[in-house]
Backbone as ProteinMPNN parsed JSONL, in Angstrom:
{"seq_chain_A": "MGKGFPFQENGAPAGRAGGGLPPKGSPAPRVSARALRKASKLKLRPNCQNEPVPLKTGPAAPGPSPVSLTESPVRMGDGWSQAGVGTISGYNQGMQLLLRWLVSAVALYITVLLGQALHLRFWVAAGLPGVEGVLLFVLILAVANAVLRPLVRLLTLPLSCLTFGLFAFVVNALMFWIAGQVADGFTHGFHVAGFEAPLFGSVVMGLLSGLINKMVVTDREKKKL", "coords_chain_A": {"N_chain_A": [[11.578, 73.802, 6.671], [10.101, 70.809, 4.986], [9.779, 67.735, 6.494], [9.574, 66.079, 4.742], [11.438, 65.878, 2.307], [14.534, 65.409, 0.703], [17.897, 65.994, 1.593], [20.742, 67.164, 0.557], [24.218, 67.291, 1.248], [25.099, 70.095, 0.982], [22.624, 71.46, 1.663], [20.828, 71.756, -0.256], [18.224, 70.524, -1.547], [17.58, 67.114, -3.317], [16.402, 66.419, -5.826], [17.681, 68.578, -7.436], [20.618, 70.239, -8.411], [21.06, 72.97, -7.69], [19.552, 73.901, -5.797], [16.404, 73.939, -4.141], [13.287, 72.781, -5.66], [12.007, 71.435, -8.981], [10.651, 73.32, -11.181], [6.836, 73.157, -12.288], [6.241, 71.416, -14.336], [8.547, 71.511, -15.706], [10.799, 69.597, -18.196], [11.348, 66.153, -17.728], [14.285, 64.788, -16.326], [16.566, 63.603, -18.66], [17.765, 60.379, -19.361], [20.722, 58.824, -20.113], [22.001, 56.81, -22.967], [24.722, 55.504, -21.982], [24.19, 54.885, -19.52], [21.98, 53.492, -19.444], [22.519, 51.306, -20.671], [24.381, 50.199, -19.128], [22.711, 49.436, -17.073], [20.682, 47.921, -18.085], [22.706, 45.869, -18.664], [23.738, 45.188, -15.237], [20.972, 44.524, -14.462], [19.472, 46.576, -13.424], [18.072, 49.89, -12.379], [17.888, 52.895, -13.766], [18.235, 56.186, -11.705], [17.116, 59.258, -11.636], [19.681, 60.742, -11.467], [21.108, 59.455, -12.981], [22.538, 57.513, -11.728], [22.951, 54.458, -11.343], [21.004, 52.45, -9.475], [20.066, 50.16, -7.412], [17.371, 47.172, -7.752], [15.015, 46.386, -6.205], [14.652, 43.761, -3.947], [13.246, 42.312, -2.105], [12.1, 40.411, 0.318], [9.196, 38.842, 0.281], [5.92, 40.347, 1.237], [4.545, 40.053, 4.217], [1.605, 37.905, 4.579], [-0.765, 35.978, 3.505], [-0.402, 33.441, 1.826], [-0.985, 32.544, -1.555], [-3.562, 30.481, -2.661], [-4.161, 27.852, -5.047], [-6.13, 27.183, -7.99], [-6.775, 24.459, -8.776], [-5.152, 23.136, -6.854], [-7.378, 21.805, -4.159], [-8.803, 20.465, -5.754], [-7.23, 18.445, -6.437], [-5.745, 17.151, -4.277], [-8.391, 16.089, -3.424], [-8.747, 14.313, -5.118], [-6.551, 12.591, -5.162], [-6.66, 11.649, -2.804], [-9.359, 10.659, -3.131], [-8.882, 8.631, -5.098], [-6.631, 6.656, -3.404], [-8.39, 5.674, -1.367], [-10.326, 4.193, -3.392], [-8.057, 2.271, -4.309], [-7.2, 1.08, -1.882], [-9.899, -0.113, -1.407], [-10.035, -1.612, -3.765], [-8.246, -3.084, -3.31], [-8.306, -4.753, -0.824], [-10.494, -6.213, -2.247], [-9.783, -7.77, -3.729], [-7.764, -9.36, -1.999], [-9.827, -10.878, -0.481], [-11.724, -12.168, -2.528], [-9.088, -13.586, -3.484], [-8.602, -15.304, -0.958], [-11.151, -16.714, -0.751], [-10.483, -18.021, -3.117], [-8.853, -19.841, -2.747], [-9.573, -20.909, -0.529], [-11.288, -22.848, -2.256], [-10.215, -23.822, -3.47], [-8.412, -25.596, -2.076], [-10.592, -27.391, -1.261], [-11.435, -28.816, -3.415], [-8.851, -30.2, -3.507], [-8.721, -31.699, -1.303], [-11.023, -33.151, -1.977], [-10.413, -34.8, -4.197], [-8.366, -35.955, -3.037], [-9.965, -37.365, -1.136], [-11.285, -39.576, -2.996], [-8.717, -40.914, -3.892], [-8.168, -42.11, -1.628], [-10.213, -43.604, -1.338], [-10.085, -45.2, -3.051], [-7.517, -46.701, -1.9], [-8.84, -48.271, -0.337], [-8.693, -46.673, 1.911], [-10.079, -45.124, 5.271], [-12.163, -42.816, 4.83], [-14.857, -41.031, 3.882], [-17.125, -39.222, 2.102], [-19.869, -37.813, 2.191], [-22.831, -37.886, -0.359], [-23.943, -35.222, -2.578], [-25.82, -32.337, -1.534], [-25.17, -32.159, 1.64], [-22.965, -33.754, 1.526], [-20.626, -31.955, 0.284], [-21.137, -29.453, 2.083], [-19.394, -30.753, 4.339], [-17.091, -31.098, 3.244], [-16.301, -28.042, 2.464], [-16.016, -27.298, 5.282], [-14.754, -29.086, 6.834], [-12.336, -27.907, 5.346], [-12.163, -25.211, 6.577], [-11.913, -25.763, 9.452], [-9.511, -26.722, 9.629], [-7.643, -24.829, 9.218], [-8.08, -23.649, 11.316], [-7.278, -25.064, 12.638], [-4.917, -25.47, 12.219], [-3.839, -23.466, 12.263], [-3.811, -22.055, 15.018], [-3.473, -24.564, 16.663], [-1.728, -26.382, 15.833], [0.901, -24.775, 15.6], [1.335, -25.022, 18.688], [1.578, -27.481, 19.562], [4.048, -28.3, 18.237], [5.927, -26.677, 19.287], [5.47, -27.984, 21.716], [5.932, -31.283, 21.148], [9.06, -30.672, 20.157], [11.055, -31.999, 20.901], [10.68, -34.053, 20.144], [11.079, -34.36, 17.017], [13.204, -33.437, 17.122], [14.414, -35.688, 17.154], [13.561, -37.499, 15.894], [14.183, -36.185, 13.549], [12.642, -34.379, 12.075], [10.559, -35.841, 10.91], [8.724, -36.361, 12.731], [6.756, -34.304, 12.428], [4.86, -35.303, 10.406], [3.34, -36.56, 11.628], [1.999, -34.688, 13.451], [0.51, -32.984, 11.465], [-0.823, -35.132, 10.73], [-2.335, -35.423, 12.969], [-4.129, -33.307, 13.762], [-5.242, -33.18, 10.836], [-6.789, -35.694, 11.489], [-8.25, -34.357, 13.431], [-9.856, -31.783, 12.493], [-11.273, -33.465, 10.707], [-13.0, -34.571, 12.473], [-14.407, -32.823, 13.817], [-15.634, -31.346, 12.027], [-17.493, -33.946, 11.626], [-18.868, -33.946, 13.59], [-20.809, -31.668, 12.801], [-22.074, -31.763, 10.134], [-22.074, -34.514, 9.463], [-21.209, -34.813, 7.138], [-18.384, -35.556, 6.055], [-16.072, -37.581, 6.875], [-13.172, -39.007, 8.579], [-11.394, -41.383, 9.716], [-8.838, -43.379, 11.541], [-5.379, -44.06, 11.686], [-3.866, -44.502, 9.025], [-5.409, -43.188, 7.104], [-5.949, -39.992, 8.007], [-2.853, -39.496, 8.048], [-2.309, -40.385, 5.367], [-4.417, -38.275, 4.02], [-3.37, -35.826, 4.983], [-0.58, -35.581, 3.819], [-1.216, -35.983, 0.852], [-2.99, -33.977, 0.812], [-1.819, -31.717, 0.991], [0.318, -31.666, -0.826], [-1.691, -31.818, -3.305], [-2.871, -29.292, -2.937], [-0.942, -26.918, -2.785], [0.132, -27.372, -5.098], [-2.175, -27.049, -7.236], [-2.791, -24.459, -6.192], [-0.642, -22.945, -7.231], [-0.574, -23.079, -9.723], [-3.315, -21.843, -9.855], [-4.154, -19.677, -8.692], [-1.385, -17.708, -7.774], [-0.833, -17.812, -10.184], [-3.01, -16.068, -11.057], [-2.288, -13.581, -9.708], [0.043, -13.117, -10.333], [-0.768, -12.188, -13.429], [-1.984, -9.41, -12.554], [-0.228, -8.269, -11.301]], "CA_chain_A": [[11.564, 73.13, 5.804], [9.156, 70.161, 5.487], [10.805, 66.322, 6.483], [9.468, 64.741, 3.162], [12.561, 65.99, 1.156], [15.273, 64.687, 1.14], [18.803, 67.076, 1.45], [22.131, 66.438, -0.184], [25.016, 67.637, 2.197], [25.105, 71.224, 0.827], [21.473, 71.681, 2.003], [20.22, 71.641, -1.491], [17.238, 69.305, -2.349], [18.027, 65.863, -3.97], [16.103, 66.213, -6.633], [18.101, 69.623, -8.172], [22.016, 70.649, -7.588], [21.252, 74.03, -7.387], [18.504, 74.069, -4.621], [14.621, 74.008, -4.501], [12.087, 71.928, -6.593], [12.068, 72.078, -10.414], [9.01, 74.01, -11.517], [5.814, 72.556, -12.794], [5.795, 71.743, -16.897], [9.94, 71.296, -17.133], [11.094, 68.164, -18.829], [11.965, 65.258, -16.613], [15.97, 64.865, -16.774], [17.097, 62.517, -19.415], [18.868, 59.372, -18.693], [21.683, 58.399, -21.473], [22.142, 55.71, -23.277], [25.326, 54.499, -21.7], [23.979, 54.135, -18.256], [20.795, 52.61, -20.007], [23.343, 49.652, -21.264], [25.0, 49.528, -17.955], [21.612, 49.463, -15.926], [20.428, 46.269, -18.398], [23.892, 44.787, -17.887], [23.692, 44.966, -14.074], [19.53, 44.534, -14.22], [19.593, 47.734, -12.456], [17.462, 51.025, -13.271], [18.551, 54.664, -13.52], [17.666, 57.385, -11.396], [17.231, 60.873, -12.238], [20.861, 61.438, -11.575], [21.826, 58.341, -13.965], [22.707, 56.563, -11.298], [22.17, 52.96, -10.955], [20.217, 51.603, -8.459], [19.382, 48.354, -7.437], [16.444, 46.923, -7.517], [14.367, 45.713, -4.686], [14.588, 42.338, -4.724], [13.846, 41.907, -0.782], [11.255, 39.086, 0.682], [7.906, 39.294, -0.424], [5.666, 40.934, 1.988], [3.916, 39.009, 5.065], [0.4, 37.941, 4.474], [-1.746, 34.63, 3.29], [-0.368, 32.655, 0.556], [-2.229, 32.069, -2.991], [-4.555, 29.362, -3.445], [-3.994, 27.303, -6.335], [-7.471, 26.691, -7.702], [-6.34, 23.251, -8.514], [-4.951, 22.482, -5.408], [-7.839, 21.339, -3.569], [-9.391, 19.307, -6.305], [-5.944, 17.253, -6.696], [-5.326, 16.613, -3.369], [-9.385, 15.663, -3.112], [-8.928, 13.495, -6.359], [-5.871, 12.102, -4.671], [-7.399, 10.695, -1.472], [-10.747, 9.168, -3.641], [-7.962, 7.249, -5.262], [-6.567, 5.969, -2.566], [-9.51, 5.158, -1.263], [-10.465, 3.094, -4.213], [-7.018, 1.735, -4.396], [-7.84, 0.615, -0.564], [-11.209, -0.908, -1.465], [-9.815, -2.659, -4.527], [-6.767, -4.128, -2.527], [-9.29, -5.704, 0.18], [-11.607, -6.917, -2.211], [-8.798, -8.405, -4.6], [-7.048, -10.04, -1.265], [-10.884, -11.758, -0.084], [-11.652, -13.453, -3.349], [-7.706, -14.68, -3.375], [-9.147, -16.278, 0.171], [-12.094, -17.327, -1.501], [-10.146, -19.225, -4.57], [-7.617, -20.432, -1.908], [-10.706, -22.063, 0.105], [-12.301, -23.427, -2.583], [-9.185, -24.936, -4.327], [-8.266, -26.532, -1.13], [-11.956, -28.129, -0.966], [-11.296, -29.617, -4.396], [-7.78, -30.853, -2.982], [-8.996, -32.362, -0.513], [-11.609, -34.137, -2.781], [-9.524, -35.523, -4.99], [-7.447, -36.932, -1.837], [-10.745, -38.912, -0.658], [-11.255, -40.475, -3.964], [-7.572, -41.357, -3.764], [-8.194, -42.853, -0.305], [-10.965, -44.927, -1.603], [-9.198, -46.326, -4.111], [-6.731, -47.445, -1.635], [-9.771, -48.644, 0.628], [-8.471, -46.138, 3.803], [-11.689, -44.842, 5.879], [-12.814, -41.924, 4.149], [-16.131, -40.71, 3.6], [-18.2, -38.39, 2.301], [-21.787, -37.818, 1.709], [-23.625, -37.265, -1.148], [-24.755, -34.221, -2.419], [-25.032, -30.642, -0.73], [-24.476, -32.822, 2.862], [-21.196, -33.655, 1.451], [-20.011, -30.324, -0.127], [-21.092, -28.398, 3.364], [-18.746, -31.126, 5.125], [-15.537, -30.84, 2.283], [-15.797, -27.054, 2.896], [-16.309, -27.025, 6.571], [-13.247, -28.774, 6.766], [-11.139, -26.986, 5.267], [-12.021, -24.238, 7.202], [-11.579, -26.083, 10.783], [-8.311, -27.53, 8.951], [-6.917, -23.936, 8.58], [-8.04, -23.285, 11.896], [-6.61, -26.109, 13.817], [-3.133, -25.253, 11.605], [-2.996, -21.551, 12.74], [-3.854, -22.367, 16.445], [-2.8, -25.493, 17.812], [-0.211, -26.833, 15.31], [1.789, -24.56, 16.512], [1.825, -25.428, 19.948], [1.89, -28.452, 19.261], [5.124, -28.468, 17.56], [6.523, -26.668, 20.412], [5.146, -29.045, 22.9], [7.134, -32.006, 20.418], [10.166, -30.262, 19.266], [12.343, -32.722, 21.429], [10.607, -35.276, 19.597], [11.253, -33.572, 16.398], [14.695, -33.311, 16.704], [15.195, -36.862, 17.879], [13.39, -38.047, 14.371], [15.262, -35.036, 12.616], [11.61, -33.935, 11.834], [9.762, -36.799, 10.55], [7.505, -35.966, 13.669], [6.013, -33.097, 11.785], [4.12, -35.726, 9.725], [2.688, -36.865, 12.752], [1.049, -33.311, 13.796], [-0.204, -32.936, 10.244], [-1.622, -36.213, 10.616], [-3.052, -35.649, 14.38], [-4.133, -31.754, 12.88], [-6.242, -33.194, 9.571], [-8.07, -35.559, 12.013], [-9.296, -33.221, 14.57], [-10.654, -31.343, 11.62], [-12.27, -34.107, 10.314], [-13.838, -34.966, 14.097], [-15.148, -31.706, 14.375], [-16.582, -31.541, 10.924], [-18.497, -34.868, 11.523], [-19.843, -33.17, 14.31], [-21.4, -30.748, 12.657], [-22.383, -31.515, 9.235], [-22.199, -35.363, 9.291], [-20.907, -35.226, 5.752], [-17.009, -36.058, 6.133], [-15.577, -38.729, 7.725], [-12.34, -39.85, 8.385], [-11.013, -42.575, 10.85], [-8.002, -44.551, 11.951], [-3.919, -43.412, 11.63], [-3.259, -44.293, 7.93], [-6.166, -42.022, 6.665], [-5.167, -38.807, 8.288], [-1.655, -39.145, 7.734], [-2.516, -40.283, 3.626], [-5.254, -37.509, 3.586], [-2.382, -34.368, 5.218], [0.14, -35.485, 2.692], [-1.606, -35.69, -0.49], [-3.897, -32.845, -0.041], [-0.973, -30.762, 1.078], [0.671, -31.832, -2.325], [-2.45, -31.09, -4.247], [-3.383, -28.329, -2.683], [0.332, -26.318, -3.618], [0.431, -27.208, -7.066], [-3.225, -26.565, -7.614], [-2.601, -22.805, -5.611], [0.546, -22.946, -7.868], [-1.444, -22.766, -11.549], [-4.156, -21.025, -9.968], [-4.263, -18.617, -7.644], [0.035, -17.469, -8.006], [-0.861, -16.871, -11.733], [-3.387, -15.033, -11.515], [-1.61, -12.8, -8.973], [1.145, -12.537, -11.464], [-1.461, -11.282, -13.768], [-2.559, -8.464, -11.843], [1.111, -6.988, -11.313]], "C_chain_A": [[10.777, 71.872, 6.012], [10.385, 68.451, 5.771], [10.389, 65.325, 5.178], [10.199, 64.901, 2.14], [13.879, 65.902, 1.457], [16.853, 65.639, 0.852], [19.948, 66.437, 1.171], [22.982, 67.435, 1.032], [25.139, 68.933, 2.177], [23.96, 71.765, 1.198], [20.627, 71.654, 0.772], [19.543, 70.66, -1.85], [18.023, 68.289, -3.511], [17.495, 66.064, -5.701], [16.928, 67.619, -7.831], [19.548, 69.986, -7.338], [21.884, 72.359, -7.674], [20.342, 74.641, -6.174], [17.195, 74.258, -5.098], [14.221, 72.8, -5.674], [12.245, 72.365, -7.517], [9.99, 72.104, -10.793], [8.135, 73.148, -11.904], [6.325, 72.866, -14.238], [7.183, 71.29, -16.792], [10.042, 69.602, -17.379], [11.836, 67.499, -17.718], [13.549, 65.261, -16.742], [16.029, 63.37, -17.717], [18.223, 61.559, -19.157], [19.863, 59.17, -20.243], [21.674, 56.972, -21.466], [22.901, 54.962, -22.954], [24.621, 54.172, -20.695], [22.332, 53.28, -18.308], [21.346, 50.885, -19.68], [23.889, 49.212, -20.182], [23.761, 48.777, -17.24], [20.8, 47.732, -16.856], [20.903, 45.868, -18.087], [24.007, 44.446, -16.624], [22.084, 44.685, -13.666], [19.656, 45.557, -12.736], [18.604, 48.864, -13.076], [17.684, 52.237, -12.672], [17.294, 54.944, -12.943], [17.644, 58.392, -12.292], [18.465, 61.48, -12.471], [21.537, 60.698, -12.376], [22.878, 57.934, -13.023], [22.416, 55.188, -10.846], [21.947, 52.517, -10.137], [19.917, 50.753, -8.333], [17.866, 48.543, -7.099], [16.326, 46.397, -6.407], [13.997, 44.455, -4.738], [14.288, 41.31, -3.018], [12.524, 40.745, -0.59], [9.865, 39.796, 0.78], [7.192, 39.727, 1.048], [4.759, 39.757, 2.817], [2.328, 39.499, 4.718], [-0.018, 36.331, 3.609], [-1.261, 34.436, 2.214], [-1.017, 32.567, -0.655], [-2.123, 31.015, -2.313], [-4.434, 29.332, -4.703], [-5.61, 26.993, -6.3], [-7.75, 25.244, -8.023], [-5.661, 22.747, -7.591], [-5.886, 21.472, -4.998], [-8.189, 19.844, -4.617], [-8.311, 17.836, -6.517], [-5.651, 16.752, -5.524], [-7.128, 15.834, -2.8], [-9.114, 14.3, -3.816], [-8.023, 12.191, -5.834], [-6.276, 10.643, -3.637], [-8.74, 10.091, -2.151], [-9.597, 8.256, -4.358], [-7.641, 6.585, -4.654], [-7.123, 4.779, -1.979], [-10.191, 3.935, -2.182], [-9.434, 2.263, -4.258], [-7.522, 0.675, -3.054], [-8.708, -0.619, -0.711], [-11.09, -2.159, -2.566], [-8.899, -4.026, -4.071], [-7.718, -5.217, -1.861], [-10.33, -6.276, -0.825], [-10.861, -7.84, -3.118], [-8.407, -9.776, -3.603], [-8.615, -11.488, -0.801], [-11.465, -12.748, -1.743], [-10.068, -14.539, -3.779], [-8.059, -15.866, -2.051], [-9.847, -17.367, -0.548], [-11.614, -18.597, -2.774], [-9.455, -19.946, -3.649], [-8.557, -21.621, -0.961], [-10.98, -23.322, -0.703], [-11.281, -24.657, -3.635], [-8.586, -26.003, -3.344], [-9.4, -27.654, -1.103], [-11.677, -29.32, -2.065], [-9.877, -30.435, -4.523], [-8.071, -32.064, -2.271], [-10.151, -33.796, -0.986], [-11.512, -34.933, -3.555], [-8.562, -36.442, -4.039], [-8.556, -38.112, -1.015], [-10.659, -39.731, -1.385], [-9.738, -41.356, -3.76], [-7.903, -42.835, -2.98], [-8.942, -43.794, -0.448], [-10.671, -45.477, -2.535], [-8.46, -47.126, -3.324], [-7.329, -47.926, -0.197], [-8.855, -48.203, 2.072], [-10.173, -45.787, 4.133], [-11.771, -43.405, 5.838], [-14.08, -41.908, 3.608], [-16.63, -39.539, 3.521], [-19.477, -38.376, 1.344], [-21.821, -37.394, 0.248], [-24.519, -36.113, -1.156], [-24.423, -32.993, -1.338], [-24.625, -31.155, 0.523], [-22.586, -32.634, 2.75], [-20.049, -32.269, 1.012], [-20.34, -29.534, 1.0], [-20.214, -29.235, 4.179], [-17.541, -30.767, 4.634], [-15.216, -29.142, 2.871], [-15.724, -26.52, 4.631], [-15.054, -28.005, 7.221], [-12.321, -28.62, 6.394], [-10.865, -25.679, 6.255], [-11.786, -24.795, 8.573], [-9.973, -26.754, 10.638], [-7.596, -26.176, 9.806], [-7.234, -23.046, 9.821], [-7.078, -23.573, 12.784], [-4.723, -25.229, 13.445], [-2.681, -23.641, 12.139], [-3.147, -21.349, 14.068], [-3.279, -23.394, 17.043], [-2.039, -26.225, 17.083], [0.999, -26.32, 15.809], [2.464, -24.37, 18.254], [1.927, -26.948, 20.241], [3.095, -28.851, 18.949], [5.776, -28.026, 18.641], [6.552, -27.796, 21.52], [6.171, -30.552, 22.265], [7.875, -32.268, 20.072], [11.226, -31.716, 20.104], [11.63, -33.963, 19.972], [10.499, -35.059, 18.013], [12.144, -33.545, 15.668], [15.44, -34.681, 16.69], [14.422, -37.491, 15.936], [14.009, -37.062, 13.149], [13.814, -34.923, 11.688], [10.645, -34.293, 11.146], [8.542, -36.269, 11.329], [6.333, -35.325, 13.145], [5.323, -34.009, 10.806], [3.011, -35.973, 10.583], [1.62, -36.21, 13.065], [0.324, -32.826, 12.736], [-1.178, -33.624, 10.224], [-2.855, -35.563, 11.97], [-4.193, -33.97, 13.762], [-5.671, -32.28, 11.917], [-7.261, -34.435, 10.601], [-8.636, -35.114, 12.955], [-10.063, -32.749, 13.652], [-11.23, -32.526, 11.154], [-13.522, -34.527, 11.68], [-14.855, -34.348, 14.152], [-16.41, -31.593, 13.13], [-17.567, -33.01, 10.583], [-19.692, -34.543, 11.923], [-21.06, -32.528, 13.994], [-22.298, -30.708, 11.507], [-22.919, -32.9, 8.562], [-21.906, -35.932, 8.013], [-19.879, -35.396, 5.151], [-16.779, -36.755, 7.433], [-13.9, -39.071, 7.485], [-11.955, -40.911, 9.972], [-9.569, -43.361, 10.904], [-6.52, -43.53, 11.847], [-3.788, -43.318, 9.932], [-3.879, -42.917, 7.032], [-5.928, -40.439, 6.807], [-3.858, -38.606, 7.693], [-1.753, -39.144, 5.795], [-2.636, -38.98, 3.424], [-3.766, -36.087, 3.787], [-1.626, -34.404, 4.418], [-0.295, -35.083, 1.297], [-2.401, -34.718, -0.386], [-2.834, -31.538, 0.067], [-0.525, -30.785, -0.123], [-0.161, -31.333, -3.573], [-2.584, -29.544, -4.328], [-2.106, -26.871, -3.272], [0.112, -26.404, -4.592], [-0.812, -26.737, -7.859], [-2.975, -24.494, -7.033], [-1.466, -22.161, -6.709], [0.025, -22.201, -9.145], [-2.52, -22.004, -11.348], [-4.155, -19.968, -9.883], [-2.708, -17.762, -7.718], [0.053, -16.722, -9.443], [-1.806, -15.95, -12.195], [-2.678, -13.378, -10.497], [-0.688, -11.949, -9.696], [0.84, -11.357, -12.376], [-1.529, -10.02, -13.564], [-1.083, -7.534, -11.856], [1.564, -7.414, -12.554]], "O_chain_A": [[10.627, 71.616, 7.206], [11.496, 68.264, 5.274], [10.797, 64.219, 4.824], [9.94, 64.32, 1.086], [14.307, 66.352, 2.519], [16.917, 66.021, -0.317], [20.161, 65.269, 1.496], [22.329, 68.269, 1.658], [25.325, 69.376, 3.31], [24.115, 72.983, 1.106], [19.441, 71.473, 1.049], [20.115, 69.79, -2.506], [18.846, 68.656, -4.35], [18.254, 65.834, -6.642], [16.671, 67.524, -9.031], [19.682, 70.031, -6.115], [22.977, 72.922, -7.724], [20.507, 75.777, -5.73], [16.891, 74.656, -6.223], [15.001, 72.135, -6.356], [12.6, 73.543, -7.561], [8.93, 71.481, -10.721], [8.639, 72.025, -11.921], [6.634, 73.842, -14.922], [7.44, 70.549, -17.74], [9.448, 68.686, -16.812], [12.672, 68.012, -16.975], [13.903, 66.08, -17.589], [15.558, 62.287, -17.37], [19.363, 61.872, -18.814], [19.407, 59.475, -21.345], [21.472, 56.164, -20.559], [22.654, 53.777, -23.178], [24.241, 53.003, -20.766], [21.766, 52.664, -17.406], [20.979, 49.911, -19.023], [24.001, 47.997, -20.024], [23.871, 47.604, -16.884], [20.498, 46.704, -16.25], [20.54, 45.156, -17.151], [24.416, 43.29, -16.514], [21.898, 44.617, -12.451], [19.847, 45.321, -11.543], [18.336, 48.753, -14.272], [17.684, 52.567, -11.486], [16.136, 54.572, -13.136], [18.055, 58.403, -13.452], [18.643, 62.397, -13.272], [22.666, 61.111, -12.642], [24.051, 57.971, -13.395], [21.601, 54.957, -9.952], [22.909, 51.877, -9.712], [19.302, 50.25, -9.274], [17.274, 49.455, -6.52], [17.228, 45.987, -5.677], [13.11, 44.042, -5.484], [14.758, 40.211, -2.722], [12.068, 40.294, -1.641], [9.55, 40.908, 1.204], [7.862, 39.468, 2.047], [4.332, 38.75, 2.252], [1.853, 40.629, 4.604], [0.956, 35.739, 3.144], [-1.596, 35.254, 1.357], [-2.198, 32.481, -0.318], [-1.204, 30.574, -1.623], [-4.519, 30.292, -5.47], [-6.285, 26.698, -5.314], [-8.809, 24.747, -7.639], [-5.65, 21.517, -7.647], [-5.592, 20.307, -5.267], [-7.952, 18.66, -4.379], [-8.589, 16.648, -6.682], [-5.169, 15.626, -5.651], [-7.097, 15.08, -1.827], [-9.238, 13.251, -3.182], [-8.433, 11.036, -5.947], [-6.223, 9.414, -3.688], [-9.172, 9.034, -1.69], [-9.551, 7.071, -4.026], [-8.106, 5.471, -4.896], [-6.785, 3.595, -1.952], [-10.526, 2.865, -1.674], [-9.881, 1.116, -4.253], [-8.136, -0.371, -3.265], [-8.455, -1.761, -0.329], [-11.663, -3.246, -2.495], [-8.859, -5.233, -4.312], [-7.853, -6.356, -2.305], [-11.197, -6.925, -0.241], [-11.473, -8.896, -3.278], [-8.571, -10.93, -3.999], [-8.425, -12.704, -0.825], [-11.493, -13.978, -1.772], [-9.988, -15.7, -4.181], [-7.816, -17.067, -2.167], [-9.439, -18.483, -0.87], [-12.18, -19.623, -3.151], [-9.566, -21.129, -3.969], [-8.298, -22.81, -0.773], [-10.969, -24.471, -0.261], [-11.507, -25.727, -4.201], [-8.3, -27.135, -3.736], [-9.044, -28.817, -0.916], [-11.676, -30.512, -1.756], [-9.706, -31.219, -5.457], [-7.731, -33.205, -2.585], [-10.15, -34.951, -0.561], [-12.357, -35.808, -3.747], [-8.116, -37.533, -4.394], [-8.275, -39.197, -0.506], [-10.103, -40.769, -1.025], [-9.838, -42.543, -3.45], [-7.92, -44.007, -3.355], [-8.686, -44.864, 0.104], [-11.255, -46.533, -2.777], [-8.462, -48.309, -3.665], [-6.663, -47.999, 0.835], [-8.455, -48.946, 2.969], [-11.163, -46.091, 3.467], [-11.437, -42.776, 6.842], [-14.396, -42.814, 2.836], [-16.696, -38.772, 4.482], [-19.82, -38.79, 0.237], [-20.969, -36.666, -0.262], [-25.429, -35.849, -0.37], [-23.436, -32.726, -0.652], [-23.531, -30.671, 0.814], [-21.644, -32.039, 3.273], [-18.97, -31.899, 1.475], [-19.6, -28.552, 0.944], [-19.968, -28.541, 5.166], [-16.795, -30.138, 5.385], [-14.215, -28.886, 3.541], [-15.377, -25.391, 4.978], [-14.429, -27.522, 8.165], [-11.307, -29.082, 6.917], [-9.773, -25.237, 6.613], [-11.173, -23.877, 9.12], [-9.404, -27.231, 11.62], [-7.06, -26.379, 10.895], [-6.88, -21.869, 9.761], [-6.325, -22.869, 13.457], [-3.841, -24.715, 14.133], [-1.637, -23.009, 12.302], [-2.569, -20.335, 14.46], [-2.537, -23.162, 17.998], [-1.432, -27.006, 17.817], [1.923, -26.968, 16.3], [3.472, -23.878, 18.761], [2.425, -27.384, 21.279], [3.359, -29.956, 19.424], [6.372, -28.94, 19.21], [7.541, -28.322, 22.029], [7.136, -30.861, 22.963], [8.126, -33.388, 19.629], [12.145, -32.21, 19.45], [12.291, -34.479, 19.071], [9.584, -35.771, 17.599], [12.286, -33.577, 14.446], [16.612, -34.876, 16.366], [15.165, -37.799, 15.004], [14.198, -37.404, 11.982], [13.884, -35.396, 10.553], [9.835, -33.482, 10.695], [7.538, -35.822, 10.775], [5.171, -35.679, 13.342], [5.014, -33.22, 9.913], [1.863, -35.633, 10.299], [0.49, -36.696, 13.062], [-0.643, -32.142, 13.073], [-2.287, -33.226, 9.866], [-4.045, -35.34, 11.749], [-5.256, -34.353, 13.274], [-6.82, -31.919, 12.168], [-8.472, -34.217, 10.563], [-9.7, -35.622, 13.307], [-11.207, -33.19, 13.754], [-12.39, -32.282, 11.486], [-14.733, -34.7, 11.545], [-15.977, -34.786, 14.407], [-17.63, -31.708, 13.247], [-18.22, -33.154, 9.549], [-20.826, -34.597, 11.446], [-22.119, -32.667, 14.606], [-23.229, -29.902, 11.531], [-23.728, -32.938, 7.635], [-22.159, -37.089, 7.677], [-19.902, -35.453, 3.922], [-17.158, -36.56, 8.588], [-13.448, -39.348, 6.373], [-12.479, -40.835, 11.083], [-9.406, -44.072, 9.911], [-6.644, -42.308, 11.936], [-3.62, -42.198, 9.451], [-3.254, -42.0, 6.5], [-5.742, -39.729, 5.819], [-3.672, -37.675, 6.909], [-1.389, -38.213, 5.076], [-1.741, -38.299, 2.925], [-3.298, -35.53, 2.794], [-1.548, -33.318, 3.842], [0.129, -34.101, 0.687], [-2.759, -34.3, -1.488], [-2.971, -30.528, -0.624], [-0.933, -29.824, -0.776], [0.279, -30.707, -4.537], [-2.475, -28.788, -5.293], [-2.469, -25.999, -4.062], [-0.183, -25.381, -5.21], [-0.685, -26.145, -8.931], [-3.084, -23.537, -7.8], [-1.478, -20.957, -6.963], [0.195, -21.023, -9.458], [-2.945, -21.388, -12.325], [-4.155, -19.186, -10.833], [-3.102, -16.596, -7.716], [0.579, -15.672, -9.811], [-1.74, -15.24, -13.198], [-2.789, -12.237, -10.945], [-0.56, -10.726, -9.758], [1.386, -10.257, -12.454], [-1.089, -9.333, -14.485], [-0.935, -6.402, -12.316], [2.525, -6.858, -13.085]]}, "name": "protein", "num_of_chains": 1, "seq": "MGKGFPFQENGAPAGRAGGGLPPKGSPAPRVSARALRKASKLKLRPNCQNEPVPLKTGPAAPGPSPVSLTESPVRMGDGWSQAGVGTISGYNQGMQLLLRWLVSAVALYITVLLGQALHLRFWVAAGLPGVEGVLLFVLILAVANAVLRPLVRLLTLPLSCLTFGLFAFVVNALMFWIAGQVADGFTHGFHVAGFEAPLFGSVVMGLLSGLINKMVVTDREKKKL"}
């Protein structure tokens, strides 16, 4: 006998109780309504012997997982959107730095006008050389505050402790004076001399810059948020 026919314990094929295969053209065995109801409740399917057989719910066949047609465009869109956000963010940061630079230049110009009214030794050239001198002074002052000021404050830390932090005004005046000398050497459009003028300029310019930055730059950042 062939190996493809399952046999029961009595030696008869499983498809028929009396043995042998059913003849061709014979009607298929009927499934009772009770078995169908029971199978529907148990989520089973009946076989030809009216016995509920569990449905096959094994793991999926191995192979490549189906790829959605919308997966790649979405990822590409996310990548492009992230790149766009990064570009816009960098552009906004550059605009903020430029705006702060201009605000500091305006604060310096107002400080010079106030110092000249108090007969302090400030001088700004008229026209384009004066504008170049003011802008260059602001740039040099920012570099000096970022590079030289921490080192000077570290070296003068004992004096700051003895004066309860008041020596920091002297350090700020020194940075103001150094920036003025360097800017005067490059453009001859801005000049500051003496001790009172740098001390006055460092204090007043710091106050004006903070006030204008808070009104202009900080408000723009809050609106964007």
